[in-house]
N, C-alpha and C positions, 0 to 999 in steps of 0.2 A: 722359203721366202725370208729374207734379213729384213729386218728396220730399212723403210725406207731414207734412202740420202738425199742430203739436199738439192743434187744433180736429179733425182727421182723424180721429187716431188716440187722440182721446179718444170721438168717434163710434162708431170698433171697438174699445175698449175695453170702454168701459160695460156693454153687454150681460154682457157674459162676466164682468167684477168681482163684478155684482150677483149671478150666477149661485152666487157662492161667498160672498156676504153681505160684498164689500168693500167700499171706496170709493176710487177715481182720489184721490188726496194730491197728485201731482204728477207731470208727463213731462215730459221733458227729451229732445232731439234733438240728437246730434252727427255731421254730415256732415264728413266724413274720410276723402278716397282712396278706397281698396278699400273699404274698410270704414265704414259709418255705425254711430252707438250711438243705440240706444231703451232710455234708462231708465225706469221707470215705476215711482212710488210707491205702494201696496197699501195699505190698513191695514184695519182690523173692532175693534167692540168685542173681541173675544176674542186680536186681534192674530194675523197670522198665522201657521203656521210654515213653515218651509223648505221642506216636503214639498207644503202647499197652494201653495206660490207657485209648489215645480217645476210643481204640476201644470195652474197656470193660465198659468205660462211654457208649456208644451208648446201648450195650447190656442190662446193668442196666436200662437204662432208658424207653427200650421198656419192660421191666420186672414189672418194679413199673408201667407205665402207662397203660399195660392190668393189671397187679391186683386189682387196683383203678378203672378199668372197672369192670372189675368182682364183687366189693364190698369188696375185702379181705384186703384193707389198703385207708386210708382217705387223704392225702397230703393236705386238706383243699384246698383255693381259685388255686393251685399253687407251684412248689417248683422249686427250683437250687437243681441241683445233682454237686460236685464237686469231683473230682477225685484227688487224690494226695499221697505221698508216705513221711511216717514217719519226715524224719528231724531228726536233732541232737538230739534234746527233748526230745523224746520217750525212759522213761526208758529202759535199757536192763532187760529183767525179763524171758526170753526165751532163750534156749541154740542158736535156729537162729538168736536172735539179737546179741549174742556175735561170730557168725558165721561170720555172713554178716559184722560185723567191727572189725575183725582180723587185727592188725597194726595200727588200734586207739587207741589212751589216753583215758582213761576212771576215773571217779572218784570213787571210792570206800570207803564210808567213807568220811574221812583227807584223804587220800592219794589217787593219779594218779600213777598209774600204766599202758603200755600197754598193749592192749587181743593178747592172742598167740592163739595156737589152742586146741581144746576142745577134751578128749576121743574120745574111739568110738563109746560109748553110749552116750555121750553129755551130762552127766551127770554131766561131773566135766572140768573147764578151766582153761590153761596157764596164769596168769597173772604175768610181766617180767617187771625190768626197768634196769638202767644201773646208779650206780651214778659212785662220783670217787673212791672210793673204791672199788667196784667189781659188777656183774652181780646180781642180785636177782629175784627169782623165789618163784614165791606161785602159788601153785594147790589149788582150793578151788572149792565146787560144788558151780553149778550152784545156786541151790536154796539159799546159805546161801549168795549170792554178789546180788540177784537179785535186781533191783533198783539202779545202777551202773547208770552213766549219760556218754556222751561220753563230751569228750574236744575239743573243737574247740582249731585248729593248726595254725599260721596261715603261718607256715617253714616247711621243711620237719624234719624228725623225727631222732634223732642220726644214723647214718649207722650201731652203734653196738646195740642196741635198736631194730632198724627196722628186723637185724640179726635174733637177740635172740628171736624176736617175728613171726619170718619164719619158725624155725624151729619143730619137730616132737613134738608132744605131750610127748612120750615114751621119746625123751633127756630133757626135760624138768622135767619130774618126776623123772629120775635119778637124775640130778640136783639139783633139791629139798630136795632127798632123800638125799642127800650128805651133808645135811649142809645150802644151797643155799637157802633154800627157807625161805622169810620174812611174819614175822605172823603178 
């Protein structure tokens, strides 16, 4: 049996991640000499704690070791398993990414916006910003802004912008319909 592909690993990890209410955001493997490396980024709406990641890591280690003993996978001479969270450099590609980053500043194309709420179906997201002249609201399909990236901020967001991002989707949608939308 060959070294497991990322798809093989995802099939193995997904049931365990779901048990803990987590999503697999990224899997990376590095095949290197005596010790290969398996890095798995997990996240959830409540953001996993170190203790939770350790618990999942222990369960996955046992799962991988058992699968290797049965001859289903082969990690070579050995492997190191690293569980982590995705970090801010993960592009926002799914509705859950926008939901989990509500209130954060993101770069969409060349423009910066603050993530507001999603609609009930999680197919559209409200993006907001406040400039010197007015509040701006943009309602966008999540699929059209896939790839937005969180911008690191070193100070608290402007209060008016934070309040705008905290408003209900329906309120922001109405504001956008009144012509406050920026495209």
